[in-house]
N, C-alpha and C positions, 0 to 999 in steps of 0.2 A: 612190199613193192618199193621201187626206187625210181627217182628221176635219173635220166641220163642227160647231162648238160654239156653242150659242146664247148670246145676251146678251153678245157680245164687247165692245161699247162702250155708252155711255149712249144711243146711238141704236138699240140692239138689233141691230147688225151681228154677224156671226159671227167667230169665230177659226177659222182653218183650218190647223192644223199637220199635218204628215205623220204617218203611223203610226209611222215611225221616230223622229221627234222626240218623240212622246208616249212611246214605249217607252224612249227614252234618259232622258227626264225621270223616268219611272217608276223607273229604276235609281237615280237620285239621291234620289228620294222614299223608296224602300225603305231606303236607307242613312242617311237623316237623321231619319226618323220612328220613334217607338215602334210596336210591332206593332199596337196597337189603332187608331192613326191611319192606318197603312198599309192596314189592312183596309178602311177607309172608301173608299179610293181605288183599290184593287187592280183592281176590275172593269174600269176603263178604262185604267189605266196599265201593267198587266202583260200583255205580249203573249201569254202562255200561257193567258189566260182566253178568248181567241177571241171577244171581244165586238165586234160591228160596229154596235151601236146601243144606246144607254142613255138612260133618262129618269129624272131624280131629282126627288123632291118638294121643295118649297121648304125644308122643315125639314132634309131630308138634304143639300140643296145648301149650307145654312149650315154644317152640320157639316163638309162637304168643304172649304168655304172656310177654316174655321179650321185644318184640317190643312194645307192648301196654304200658308196664311200662316205657320204654324209652320215648315214646311220651307223656305220662302223666306228666313226670317230666320236659319236655322241657320248656324253658322259654317263648316260643311263644305260647304254648298251653293254650287257655282260661281255667280258673279254672273249670267251670262246665263241659266242655268237657273232661278235664283231669280226673275229678272224674269218669265220665262214662268209660273212657278208663281203669282206675284203677279197677273198678268193673268187667269189662270184663276180665282183666288180672287175677284177683283173681278167677273168674269162670273157666278160662282155666287151672289155676294151680290146682284147686280142681279136675277137670276132670282127669288131668294127674296123680295126687297123688292117685286117686282111681283106676287108670288103665283103665278108661273109655274113650270112644271117646267123644270129645266135639262136640255137635250137635247143629246146627242152622237149624231151619225149619220154 
């Protein structure tokens, strides 16, 4: 199974990582972010939340993008996981810039 995440590229394609990939990234995010930033992301990155669809307002997507960027730049974030976090942050910013909801399904 995989997530379908909106605004994956500038042409609005999707990003489609597996549930396992997102859960693993979530572990890295939880270890590199302060609690308040992790709380912004936990709904979709923590497999214990049992979320199978989420939709975030443009303003919330911007806050999520900032947290993802912070984690991607953290010295303890493995490079390949940081790249994924950066791609997701860019998608969140594209959704916000377009005034769209950032949708995970």
